[in-house]
KEKE-448821 format. One line per 3 residues: number of its first residue (from 1); their letters; for each residue x, y, z of C-alpha. Coordinates in Angstrom, 1 decimal, padded with zeros to 4 digits, always signed. Example, Ala and Ser with C-alpha at 12.3 -4.5 7.8 and 13.67 -1.06 7.14 Angstrom:
// residues 2
1) AS) +012.3:-004.5:+007.8  +013.7:-001.1:+007.1 .
***
This chain:
// residues 452
1) XXX) -028.6:-007.2:-018.3  -031.0:-004.4:-017.5  -029.2:-003.4:-014.2 .
4) XXX) -026.0:-003.3:-016.1  -027.4:-001.1:-018.8  -029.0:+001.2:-016.2 .
7) XXX) -025.6:+001.5:-014.3  -023.8:+002.3:-017.6  -026.4:+004.9:-018.5 .
10) XXX) -026.1:+006.5:-015.1  -022.3:+006.4:-015.3  -022.3:+008.3:-018.6 .
13) XXX) -024.7:+010.9:-017.3  -022.4:+011.5:-014.3  -019.3:+012.2:-016.4 .
16) XXX) -018.4:+015.9:-016.5  -018.7:+017.7:-019.8  -015.2:+019.2:-020.0 .
19) XXX) -012.2:+017.0:-020.7  -008.6:+017.4:-021.8  -006.1:+020.2:-022.0 .
22) XXX) -007.2:+021.5:-025.3  -010.2:+023.5:-024.2  -012.8:+024.8:-026.5 .
25) XXX) -015.8:+026.9:-025.6  -017.3:+030.4:-025.4  -016.1:+033.4:-023.4 .
28) XXX) -019.2:+034.9:-021.8  -019.3:+038.4:-020.4  -022.3:+037.6:-018.1 .
31) XXX) -020.6:+034.5:-016.7  -017.4:+036.5:-016.1  -019.4:+039.2:-014.2 .
34) XXX) -021.3:+036.6:-012.1  -018.1:+034.7:-011.2  -015.7:+037.7:-010.9 .
37) XXX) -013.9:+036.1:-013.8  -015.1:+033.2:-015.9  -013.3:+030.0:-015.0 .
40) XXX) -011.8:+028.2:-018.0  -009.4:+025.4:-017.0  -006.5:+024.4:-014.8 .
43) XXX) -003.2:+023.0:-015.9  +000.0:+021.9:-013.9  +003.2:+023.0:-015.6 .
46) XXX) +006.5:+021.3:-014.9  +009.2:+022.8:-012.7  +012.6:+024.2:-013.7 .
49) XXX) +014.4:+020.9:-013.7  +011.8:+019.1:-015.8  +013.5:+019.6:-019.2 .
52) XXX) +016.7:+021.1:-020.6  +017.8:+021.8:-024.1  +020.9:+023.2:-025.9 .
55) XXX) +020.5:+026.5:-027.6  +022.7:+029.1:-029.2  +022.9:+032.6:-027.5 .
58) XXX) +023.5:+035.9:-029.3  +027.3:+035.3:-029.0  +027.1:+032.0:-030.9 .
61) XXX) +027.9:+030.0:-027.8  +025.9:+026.8:-026.8  +024.1:+027.2:-023.5 .
64) XXX) +021.6:+025.0:-021.5  +018.1:+026.4:-021.5  +015.1:+025.3:-019.5 .
67) XXX) +012.1:+024.4:-021.5  +009.1:+026.6:-020.9  +005.4:+025.8:-020.8 .
70) XXX) +003.1:+027.5:-023.3  -000.4:+028.7:-023.6  -002.0:+029.2:-027.0 .
73) XXX) -005.3:+031.0:-027.3  -007.2:+031.2:-030.6  -010.2:+033.4:-031.2 .
76) XXX) -012.8:+033.5:-034.0  -013.7:+037.2:-033.6  -010.6:+039.3:-032.6 .
79) XXX) -012.5:+042.5:-033.4  -015.2:+041.8:-030.8  -012.5:+040.8:-028.3 .
82) XXX) -010.8:+044.2:-028.7  -014.1:+046.0:-028.3  -014.8:+044.1:-025.0 .
85) XXX) -011.2:+044.6:-023.9  -011.0:+040.9:-023.3  -008.2:+039.4:-021.2 .
88) XXX) -007.1:+035.9:-020.3  -005.8:+035.8:-016.7  -003.4:+033.2:-015.4 .
91) XXX) -003.0:+032.5:-011.6  -000.4:+030.2:-010.2  -001.2:+028.1:-007.1 .
94) XXX) +002.0:+028.8:-005.2  +003.2:+027.0:-002.0  +002.3:+030.0:+000.3 .
97) XXX) -001.4:+029.5:-000.3  -003.8:+030.3:-003.0  -007.2:+031.8:-002.1 .
100) XXX) -008.8:+034.4:-004.3  -012.4:+033.4:-003.7  -012.9:+036.0:-000.9 .
103) XXX) -011.4:+038.9:-002.7  -013.3:+041.7:-004.4  -013.5:+041.7:-008.2 .
106) XXX) -010.8:+044.2:-008.7  -008.5:+042.6:-006.2  -009.0:+039.2:-007.7 .
109) XXX) -008.2:+040.3:-011.2  -005.2:+042.2:-010.0  -003.7:+039.0:-008.5 .
112) XXX) -003.2:+037.5:-011.9  +000.5:+036.9:-012.6  +000.0:+036.9:-016.4 .
115) XXX) -002.6:+038.9:-018.3  -003.0:+038.2:-022.0  -004.9:+041.0:-023.9 .
118) XXX) -007.0:+039.2:-026.5  -006.6:+041.5:-029.6  -005.5:+039.0:-032.3 .
121) XXX) -006.8:+035.7:-033.6  -003.9:+033.7:-031.9  -001.9:+034.5:-028.8 .
124) XXX) +001.2:+032.6:-027.6  +002.3:+033.1:-024.0  +005.2:+031.3:-022.4 .
127) XXX) +005.0:+030.4:-018.7  +007.7:+031.7:-016.4  +009.9:+029.3:-014.5 .
130) XXX) +009.0:+028.1:-011.1  +011.0:+025.8:-008.8  +008.5:+023.0:-008.7 .
133) XXX) +005.5:+021.8:-010.8  +002.7:+024.3:-010.2  -000.9:+024.4:-011.2 .
136) XXX) -002.1:+027.5:-013.1  -005.7:+028.5:-013.3  -007.1:+030.4:-016.3 .
139) XXX) -009.9:+033.0:-016.0  -011.6:+035.2:-018.6  -012.4:+038.8:-017.9 .
142) XXX) -013.4:+041.9:-019.9  -014.5:+045.5:-019.4  -017.9:+044.4:-018.1 .
145) XXX) -016.6:+041.9:-015.5  -016.4:+044.2:-012.5  -019.3:+046.3:-013.6 .
148) XXX) -017.5:+049.4:-015.0  -019.2:+048.9:-018.4  -022.7:+049.0:-017.0 .
151) XXX) -025.3:+046.9:-018.8  -023.7:+044.2:-021.0  -024.5:+044.8:-024.7 .
154) XXX) -026.4:+042.1:-026.5  -023.7:+041.3:-029.0  -022.3:+037.8:-029.5 .
157) XXX) -019.9:+035.8:-027.3  -016.4:+034.9:-028.1  -015.6:+031.4:-029.4 .
160) XXX) -012.2:+030.2:-028.3  -009.7:+027.3:-028.3  -007.0:+027.2:-025.7 .
163) XXX) -004.0:+024.7:-025.9  -001.8:+024.1:-022.9  +001.7:+022.6:-023.4 .
166) XXX) +004.4:+021.3:-021.1  +008.0:+021.0:-022.5  +008.9:+017.5:-023.7 .
169) XXX) +012.2:+015.7:-023.2  +013.8:+018.0:-025.8  +012.5:+021.1:-024.1 .
172) XXX) +010.0:+021.9:-026.8  +006.5:+022.9:-025.7  +004.7:+019.9:-027.3 .
175) XXX) +003.5:+017.9:-024.3  -000.3:+018.1:-023.6  +000.0:+016.1:-020.3 .
178) XXX) +000.1:+018.1:-017.2  +002.7:+017.3:-014.5  +000.4:+015.0:-012.5 .
181) XXX) -000.5:+013.0:-015.7  +003.0:+012.5:-017.1  +004.0:+008.9:-017.3 .
184) XXX) +000.6:+007.4:-017.2  +000.6:+006.8:-020.9  +003.8:+004.7:-020.7 .
187) XXX) +002.5:+002.9:-017.7  -000.7:+001.7:-019.5  +001.4:+000.7:-022.5 .
190) XXX) +003.6:-001.5:-020.3  +000.5:-002.8:-018.4  -001.1:-003.9:-021.7 .
193) XXX) +002.1:-005.6:-022.8  +002.2:-007.5:-019.5  -001.5:-008.6:-019.8 .
196) XXX) -000.8:-009.8:-023.3  +002.2:-011.8:-022.4  +000.5:-013.3:-019.4 .
199) XXX) -002.6:-014.2:-021.4  -000.5:-015.9:-024.1  +001.2:-018.1:-021.4 .
202) XXX) -001.8:-018.9:-019.1  -004.9:-018.7:-021.3  -004.8:-022.3:-022.3 .
205) XXX) -004.4:-023.9:-018.8  -007.0:-021.6:-017.4  -009.4:-022.5:-020.2 .
208) XXX) -008.9:-026.2:-019.5  -009.5:-025.7:-015.8  -012.7:-023.8:-016.6 .
211) XXX) -013.9:-026.6:-019.0  -013.3:-029.3:-016.4  -015.8:-027.6:-014.0 .
214) XXX) -015.5:-028.7:-010.4  -016.2:-026.8:-007.1  -013.9:-023.9:-008.0 .
217) XXX) -015.4:-023.1:-011.4  -017.7:-020.2:-010.4  -015.0:-018.4:-008.5 .
220) XXX) -012.5:-018.9:-011.4  -015.1:-017.4:-013.7  -015.5:-014.3:-011.5 .
223) XXX) -011.7:-013.9:-011.2  -011.3:-014.3:-014.9  -014.0:-011.7:-015.6 .
226) XXX) -012.6:-009.2:-013.2  -009.1:-009.6:-014.6  -010.4:-009.3:-018.2 .
229) XXX) -012.3:-006.1:-017.3  -009.1:-004.7:-015.8  -007.2:-005.5:-019.0 .
232) XXX) -010.0:-003.9:-021.1  -009.9:-000.8:-018.8  -006.2:-000.5:-019.3 .
235) XXX) -006.6:-000.8:-023.1  -009.3:+001.9:-023.2  -007.2:+004.2:-021.0 .
238) XXX) -004.2:+003.7:-023.3  -006.3:+004.5:-026.4  -007.6:+007.6:-024.7 .
241) XXX) -004.2:+008.8:-023.6  -002.6:+008.0:-026.9  -005.0:+010.3:-028.6 .
244) XXX) -004.7:+012.9:-025.8  -001.0:+013.1:-026.3  -001.6:+014.3:-029.9 .
247) XXX) -004.5:+016.7:-029.5  -004.9:+017.4:-025.8  -008.5:+016.1:-025.9 .
250) XXX) -008.3:+012.4:-026.4  -011.4:+010.2:-026.7  -013.5:+011.0:-023.7 .
253) XXX) -015.9:+008.0:-024.3  -012.8:+005.7:-024.1  -012.0:+007.2:-020.7 .
256) XXX) -015.6:+006.7:-019.6  -015.6:+003.1:-020.8  -012.3:+002.4:-019.0 .
259) XXX) -013.8:+003.7:-015.7  -017.0:+001.7:-016.3  -015.1:-001.5:-016.8 .
262) XXX) -013.1:-000.9:-013.7  -016.3:-000.2:-011.7  -017.8:-003.5:-012.9 .
265) XXX) -014.6:-005.3:-012.0  -014.7:-003.8:-008.5  -018.3:-004.6:-007.8 .
268) XXX) -018.0:-008.2:-009.1  -015.0:-008.9:-006.9  -016.8:-007.3:-003.9 .
271) XXX) -019.8:-009.5:-004.4  -017.7:-012.6:-004.7  -015.5:-011.9:-001.7 .
274) XXX) -018.4:-010.9:+000.6  -020.7:-013.7:-000.4  -017.9:-016.3:+000.0 .
277) XXX) -016.9:-015.2:+003.5  -020.4:-014.8:+004.8  -021.5:-018.0:+003.1 .
280) XXX) -018.8:-019.9:+004.8  -019.7:-018.6:+008.2  -023.4:-019.3:+007.8 .
283) XXX) -022.7:-022.7:+006.4  -020.5:-023.6:+009.4  -023.1:-022.4:+011.8 .
286) XXX) -026.1:-024.1:+010.2  -024.7:-027.3:+008.7  -022.8:-030.3:+009.9 .
289) XXX) -019.2:-030.7:+008.7  -020.3:-033.7:+006.5  -022.1:-031.2:+004.2 .
292) XXX) -020.2:-029.2:+001.6  -019.7:-025.5:+002.3  -021.6:-023.3:-000.1 .
295) XXX) -020.8:-019.7:-000.7  -024.1:-018.3:-002.0  -026.7:-020.5:-000.6 .
298) XXX) -028.3:-018.2:+002.0  -030.5:-015.1:+001.6  -028.4:-013.3:+004.3 .
301) XXX) -025.1:-013.7:+002.4  -026.8:-012.5:-000.8  -028.4:-009.5:+000.9 .
304) XXX) -025.1:-008.4:+002.6  -023.2:-008.8:-000.6  -025.7:-006.9:-002.7 .
307) XXX) -025.9:-004.2:-000.1  -022.1:-003.7:-000.3  -022.2:-003.8:-004.1 .
310) XXX) -025.0:-001.1:-004.3  -023.3:+001.1:-001.8  -019.9:+000.9:-003.6 .
313) XXX) -021.6:+001.4:-006.9  -023.4:+004.6:-005.7  -020.2:+006.0:-004.3 .
316) XXX) -018.2:+005.2:-007.4  -020.8:+007.1:-009.6  -020.8:+010.0:-007.1 .
319) XXX) -017.0:+010.1:-007.2  -016.8:+010.1:-011.0  -019.4:+013.0:-011.1 .
322) XXX) -017.2:+015.1:-008.8  -013.8:+014.3:-010.4  -012.9:+016.0:-013.7 .
325) XXX) -010.0:+013.8:-014.7  -010.1:+010.3:-016.3  -008.5:+008.2:-013.5 .
328) XXX) -010.1:+005.1:-011.9  -008.4:+006.0:-008.6  -007.9:+009.4:-007.1 .
331) XXX) -006.0:+010.9:-004.1  -009.5:+011.5:-002.7  -010.1:+015.2:-002.2 .
334) XXX) -013.9:+014.7:-002.4  -016.5:+013.6:+000.1  -017.5:+010.6:-002.2 .
337) XXX) -013.9:+009.5:-002.4  -013.4:+009.6:+001.4  -016.7:+007.7:+001.9 .
340) XXX) -015.5:+005.1:-000.7  -012.2:+004.7:+001.2  -014.1:+004.3:+004.5 .
343) XXX) -016.3:+001.7:+003.0  -013.3:-000.3:+001.8  -011.8:-000.2:+005.3 .
346) XXX) -015.1:-001.3:+006.9  -015.4:-004.2:+004.4  -011.8:-005.2:+005.1 .
349) XXX) -012.5:-005.2:+008.9  -015.7:-007.2:+008.3  -013.9:-009.8:+006.2 .
352) XXX) -011.1:-010.0:+008.8  -013.6:-010.7:+011.6  -015.4:-013.4:+009.5 .
355) XXX) -012.1:-015.1:+008.4  -010.8:-014.9:+012.0  -013.9:-016.7:+013.2 .
358) XXX) -013.5:-019.4:+010.6  -009.7:-019.9:+011.1  -009.9:-020.0:+014.9 .
361) XXX) -012.4:-022.9:+014.8  -010.8:-024.8:+011.9  -008.9:-027.9:+012.9 .
364) XXX) -007.4:-028.8:+009.5  -004.0:-027.2:+008.9  -004.4:-027.3:+005.2 .
367) XXX) -007.8:-025.6:+005.3  -006.4:-022.9:+007.7  -003.6:-022.3:+005.1 .
370) XXX) -006.3:-022.0:+002.5  -008.2:-019.4:+004.4  -005.1:-017.5:+005.3 .
373) XXX) -004.1:-017.2:+001.7  -007.6:-016.1:+000.8  -007.5:-013.5:+003.5 .
376) XXX) -004.2:-012.2:+002.1  -005.7:-011.7:-001.3  -008.8:-010.0:+000.2 .
379) XXX) -006.9:-007.5:+002.3  -004.6:-006.5:-000.6  -007.7:-005.9:-002.8 .
382) XXX) -009.5:-003.8:-000.2  -006.8:-002.0:+001.7  -004.4:-001.1:-001.1 .
385) XXX) -006.4:+002.0:-002.1  -006.7:+003.5:+001.5  -003.1:+002.7:+002.3 .
388) XXX) -001.7:+004.2:-000.9  -003.9:+007.3:-000.4  -002.4:+007.7:+003.1 .
391) XXX) +001.2:+007.1:+001.8  +000.7:+009.5:-001.0  +000.7:+012.4:+001.5 .
394) XXX) +004.5:+012.2:+001.7  +004.8:+012.7:-002.1  +004.6:+016.0:-003.9 .
397) XXX) +001.2:+017.1:-005.1  +001.9:+016.3:-008.8  +003.0:+012.8:-007.9 .
400) XXX) +000.0:+011.7:-005.7  -002.4:+010.8:-008.4  +000.1:+008.7:-010.2 .
403) XXX) +001.2:+006.9:-007.1  -002.3:+006.0:-006.2  -003.4:+005.1:-009.7 .
406) XXX) -000.4:+003.0:-010.5  -000.1:+001.5:-007.1  -003.8:+000.4:-006.8 .
409) XXX) -003.7:-001.2:-010.3  -000.6:-003.2:-009.5  -001.7:-004.2:-006.0 .
412) XXX) -005.1:-005.4:-007.2  -003.5:-007.4:-010.0  -001.3:-009.0:-007.4 .
415) XXX) -004.4:-009.8:-005.3  -006.0:-011.6:-008.3  -002.8:-013.6:-008.9 .
418) XXX) -002.8:-014.7:-005.3  -006.4:-015.9:-005.6  -005.7:-017.6:-008.9 .
421) XXX) -002.8:-019.5:-007.3  -005.0:-020.4:-004.4  -007.8:-021.9:-006.5 .
424) XXX) -005.6:-023.5:-009.1  -002.7:-024.8:-006.8  -002.1:-028.5:-007.0 .
427) XXX) -000.2:-028.4:-003.7  -003.2:-027.1:-001.8  -006.4:-027.6:-003.7 .
430) XXX) -005.8:-031.1:-004.8  -004.4:-032.2:-001.4  -007.4:-030.9:+000.4 .
433) XXX) -009.7:-032.4:-002.3  -008.1:-035.8:-001.9  -008.2:-035.7:+001.9 .
436) XXX) -011.8:-034.5:+002.3  -013.8:-033.6:-000.7  -017.0:-033.1:+001.2 .
439) XXX) -015.5:-030.3:+003.4  -013.6:-028.4:+000.6  -014.3:-024.7:+000.7 .
442) XXX) -016.2:-023.2:-002.2  -017.8:-026.5:-003.2  -020.7:-025.6:-005.5 .
445) XXX) -022.3:-029.1:-005.6  -025.9:-029.2:-004.6  -025.8:-032.8:-003.6 .
448) XXX) -024.6:-034.4:-000.4  -021.0:-034.9:-001.6  -018.8:-033.1:-004.0 .
451) XX) -017.5:-034.6:-007.2  -013.9:-034.2:-006.2 .
***
């Protein structure tokens, strides 16, 4: 319990402080001078073909119009903003490159495509059309940013709220989701529905199998826990995004809990898969075939599994600290994400070598089929994320996060289903059990012979 509480506390501390696309904060003149423009947020607006709506022109004729994105900036002290000559600058990240970090202060501010002079309590600015979804960065600047105003006066800062909207299906700027987030809300809704239907159908036979005990009970418990955590993670993500759709902020703690549940699911599956494979190998090397195979009986298998779990846990925490969006899986633009992908590839290769050693020396065809099916579930679990990140390169930038997130969730659900079928299958498990109960993989009995 204490390691779990420590991990959860560390996870919450690693979550960034800024969430959502309704951004509230303070415009600071000193921060704007230090950064050559105070960074506020980034938002990806949809392209020209994202939404159309019918409208009436000046001649009374119906025409098709493309829905525009919208920026709304609200201030608490418009008088102070006028005195500072405050501006909100918007920069699009176009396809021909976007690098303003090496520019001087004046050149950087002059590159802004849109400049909103903050002289009123509320400003509404529509976003011009671009041919494809484009990320826009918002910066704050005033008369003191580039040093023209000399020493910054000691008057107060500006409190602001910025709302960013994409056009919805009707072309009205009411959609808080950026282009790379669109569709995730509907996906989690369908995923929760699928989990609910599957649980209604299979919860009773699974509960009966768990109550019977037997050599597979511990593995079934781990699989059930991992699947339940995935379902809870999907539910928390749906709650967060449902609120996000209304106010652009959501419930950040729900997003954090969703990622924490997914992390626990990941590390529990990793511990089980590693300790199973290494335990089988060590058992085969150390014990005669008349003894049951045990998956967690050696200190070496425990040490290797715990090492993999700790390494993955640290990388997951590091990745969540560097990423600003609430997604359990990312297209990996950070060092922690790349190391996490490398770790999963290394673990997949390790499991492949272990299982190859077991299968190549196994004489029973039924047990070879058992190990092959187990290997299939392992490889799907570990390799789906690296493969999908590699395949996402062929998609547009605004589609990559969704492809990776949705793809990994579905592939890992398929992996769990494969392992469930393997451990509950009458055609394989009960045939092997009836033929040779003492050599059945995953036997948890501590005696000389298994009960089945």
